[in-house]
N, C-alpha and C positions, 0 to 999 in steps of 0.2 A: 096829270089831269085825268079826269074820268075816261076820256077818249083814249088816252095812252094806255090805261089799265085794260080797257076792253080790247084794244089792238094787240097788246101783248098776249092776252088770253086767247084771242083768235089764232095768233101765230103758233102758240104752244099747242093749242087744240088741233091745228092742222098737222103738226109734226107727230103728235101722239096718235092721231087717227091713222096716219100712214103706217106707224109701227104696229098698231092694233090690227089693221087690215093685213099686214104682212105676217105677223107672228102669233095671231090669235090671243092677244092679251086681253084680260078683263079689267085690270086695274093699273093705272099709272099714278105714281106718287111724285109730286113736284115739291121741291124744297128751295131753299135759298131766300135771301133777304128780299129780293124783288117780288117774287111770287107770294111769299108769306105777308109781306108789307102791303101788297095790293089787295089782298084778302078776297072777300066774296065777289067783288066786281070782276077780278081776274078769273077766278075759278068758275063763276057762272058763264062767262063768255067762252072760256075754254071748253066747258061741258057742252054748251050749245053747239059749238063748232064740231066737237067730237061726235055728238049725236047726228049732225047733218052729214058728216063725211064717212061714218062707219056704216057703209051700205052693204057690205058682205054679211050674209046671215050670221056667221059665227062671231063677227065683230060687234054686232048690235048689242047694246046694253053695256058697253065698256064705260068705265067710270074714271074720272080724274079727281084727285083730291090732294090736300096739303100733307106734307110729311109731318108726322106727329112729333118728331124730334126737332123740328124747325131748323135753326142754324147749328144745332149741336150734332146733327146727323154725321157729318164728316169726322168729327172728333170721336164720336162713339164707334164709328166704323174703323177708324185707325186704331183705337184701343182694342177692339175685338181682334183685329189682325195681329197686333202685337202680343196679345194674350195667347192667341193660338200658336204663335211662333215660340213663345216661352214654353208652352206645354209640350211642343214637339221636341224642343232641345233638351228637355228634362227626361226624355225616355231612354 
């Protein structure tokens, strides 16, 4: 439901805000079928929460957005690690 998507976005926004406040991050990328499937409702709620909770000066303006690779991110990452391993073993 709409409320579930908003709640999930708020919870992710809280977690991301904590990390941004701690580590001075400016961008958080969220992937996975739930986040991508919930779409704009999820990300708008997450961004509002992030804006509210990033109170430290260096954390203001942090953004949260969808992973561009969507559900293929883990597969592409695994392929990159494997490719790097192959290149190292050929030296």
